[in-house]
C-alpha positions in Angstrom: -33.7 9.6 63.6 -34.4 12.7 65.7 -31.8 12.8 68.5 -33.6 13.5 71.7 -32.1 15.2 74.8 -29.1 16.6 72.9 -29.6 19.8 75.2 -29.3 22.1 72.0 -33.1 22.6 71.3 -33.9 26.1 72.0 -30.0 27.2 72.3 -29.4 30.5 70.8 -26.3 32.1 69.2 -25.3 34.7 66.7 -24.7 33.4 63.2 -20.9 34.3 63.2 -20.3 32.4 66.6 -22.5 29.4 65.4 -20.8 29.0 62.1 -17.4 29.3 63.9 -18.2 26.7 66.5 -19.8 24.3 64.1 -16.9 24.4 61.8 -14.5 23.4 64.4 -16.5 20.3 65.0 -16.7 19.3 61.3 -20.0 20.8 60.6 -20.9 22.9 57.3 -23.9 25.1 56.6 -25.7 23.4 54.0 -29.1 24.6 53.1 -30.2 28.2 54.2 -32.3 31.1 53.4 -33.3 34.2 55.0 -34.6 32.8 58.2 -33.5 29.1 58.2 -30.2 27.2 58.1 -29.0 23.6 58.2 -25.8 22.4 59.6 -24.5 19.1 58.5 -21.6 16.8 59.8 -20.7 13.9 57.6 -19.7 10.7 59.4 -18.7 7.5 57.9 -18.6 4.0 59.6 -15.9 1.2 58.9 -18.0 -0.4 55.9 -18.0 3.0 54.1 -21.7 3.9 54.9 -22.1 7.6 55.3 -24.5 9.3 57.9 -25.0 12.9 58.3 -25.6 14.6 61.7 -28.1 17.5 60.9 -29.2 20.5 62.9 -31.8 22.8 61.9 -32.0 26.5 63.1 -34.1 29.4 62.8 -33.4 33.0 63.0 -35.2 34.5 66.0 -33.6 38.0 65.4 -32.4 39.5 62.1 -31.9 37.6 58.8 -29.0 35.4 57.9 -27.4 37.9 55.9 -26.0 39.4 58.9 -23.5 37.9 61.0 -25.2 39.3 64.0 -28.5 37.5 63.5 -29.3 35.3 66.4 -30.4 31.7 65.6 -32.1 29.0 67.8 -31.5 25.3 67.2 -34.8 23.7 66.5 -34.1 20.0 66.0 -31.1 17.6 65.8 -31.4 14.3 63.9 -29.3 11.8 61.9 -29.8 9.9 58.7 -28.0 7.5 56.2 -27.1 9.1 52.9 -28.7 7.7 49.9 -27.8 7.8 46.2 -27.9 10.1 44.6 -28.5 13.0 47.2 -30.7 12.3 49.9 -31.0 11.1 53.5 -33.0 8.1 55.0 -33.9 8.6 58.7 -35.6 5.2 59.3 -32.6 3.0 59.2 -30.9 2.0 62.3 -27.7 3.9 63.0 -24.6 2.2 64.2 -23.7 2.6 67.8 -20.2 4.0 67.1 -21.9 6.6 64.7 -24.2 7.5 67.5 -21.4 7.8 69.9 -19.5 10.2 67.8 -22.7 12.2 67.0 -23.6 12.7 70.6 -19.9 13.5 71.5 -20.1 16.3 68.8 -23.3 17.6 70.1 -22.0 17.7 73.6 -18.9 19.6 72.5 -21.2 21.9 70.5 -23.6 22.6 73.5 -20.4 23.2 75.6 -19.1 25.7 73.0 -22.3 27.6 72.6 -22.9 28.1 76.6 
């Protein structure tokens, strides 16, 4: 599920600040290459179902080898974890998980302004 109106699409930050800010909110930089990086935040509901809040970014200046590279947020979405290592984006996401996700995104937006 794509999270619309997160307020993060197009927001830019240098890599070092983005890494530091996302880490404080429970995100980790998962997949990355020279010009793209994905930040994930694991969220678990009361039944033990696992969801990942994912944020895609792209370098608009420099490359990810440099902490001074400037990244822009492209899209934010959430999916249910599937065995053995995938995400399924079509399943409904429980309201408590969506609330946590939206709260984290609002905090991140404030940290990046």
